[in-house]
N, C-alpha and C positions, 0 to 999 in steps of 0.2 A: 593735362589738357589734348582734348582730342581734334575739335574743328578749329578753324583759324579763329571763330569768334570766341570759343574758350581760350584760347592762346591770349587774346585780346584782353579778356577779361583778366586773365593771371599777368600780364604786362602790365596792366593800368592800377593793380592793387599797390597802395602807398608802401608797403612793407617792403616789395620788391624793388619800387622805383628808389626807395631812402636807401638800400643797402649799397648803391653804385652813386651815391651823390657825392662825390669827390669834390666838386666844387664848393660845396658847403663844410664838410668835414677836413678835408686837408688843411685850409687855411687855418682851421681852428687849432688843429693838431699843431701845426706850425706855431702858433702862438703859444700855446702851453708846454710844449717838450722842447728841450735843446735840440738844436739839429744833429748833434753827434750822440744823441740817445734815441733816434727815431730812424728806421729804416724802411723806405719805400722799395717796392720790387714789383715788377708787373707779374700778374697772377700765372702767366704762362709759364715762368720761370720754375713752378712747383713741379712740373712736367717735363720741362724740357732740359732742365738743369738742376735737378734737386741738389745736389752736393753743392752747389754756387750757393743756394737758398741756405742751406744749412750752415755752411763757412761763415758766409754775411752776417747770421744770427748769432754765430760762437763768438765773432771780432765783436760784434756790437755790444753782446753783454760779459764779454770776457771770460768765456768757456775755454777748455783746451779742446783743440780739434778731436772730435769724435770718429770712430770706425763704425759706417753704418753699413749693415747688411741689406742687401735686397733693396736696395734706395730706389731704384726704377720699378718695382713692383708695386702697383697700386694696391691699397688695403680696402678704401670705400670709394670704388669707381661708380660712377653713375653709368646707367646704361645710355648707348648711343640713342640720339633721340632726333628725328626728322624733323626740324624746324620749318615750318611753311615759309616761303619766300615774300610772302606779303607780309607776314609778321616780322622777319628779318627787315625788311625795308622800312615798316614803321618804327621798329626800335632804333633803326638808323636814325630816323629824323628826330625820334623822341629824346634820343640820346646824345643829338649832335653838341648841345653845349657842353655835356660832360668830356665827351672827346675833345672838343676845342680847349678845353681848361687843362686836361692832360697833356695836349701836346705843349701847351703854353708853360705850364709847370714842369714837366718833367723831359719833354722831346717826343718826336714823331715816332723814334724806334721804342720807346717804352710804351707809349699810347697803343702800338699796334701790337706789342704784346700782351697786352691787360685784357 
């Protein structure tokens, strides 16, 4: 997207909005998957603490701890993108119910890191 209008069209695509529909999907997953077999982690942990993410997954699935090289080196990094302020504000309002759900279900710190 180039213009603010292009960004708004993109943000309003149903596939984009459904990706972050935590309020719908997390309760479904909670009903279907026993709590000891599911792991919820805030997305930013992949970048800020990748080893903790990997260790959490290893523990969850019963793997031995691995020795990971270049763990902090991005492989498929997206380019930095200048998101217009108007879009950030629009998305903040649009996603407010999702943010409230994340805070209620996982806590403020988790939601902040997502």
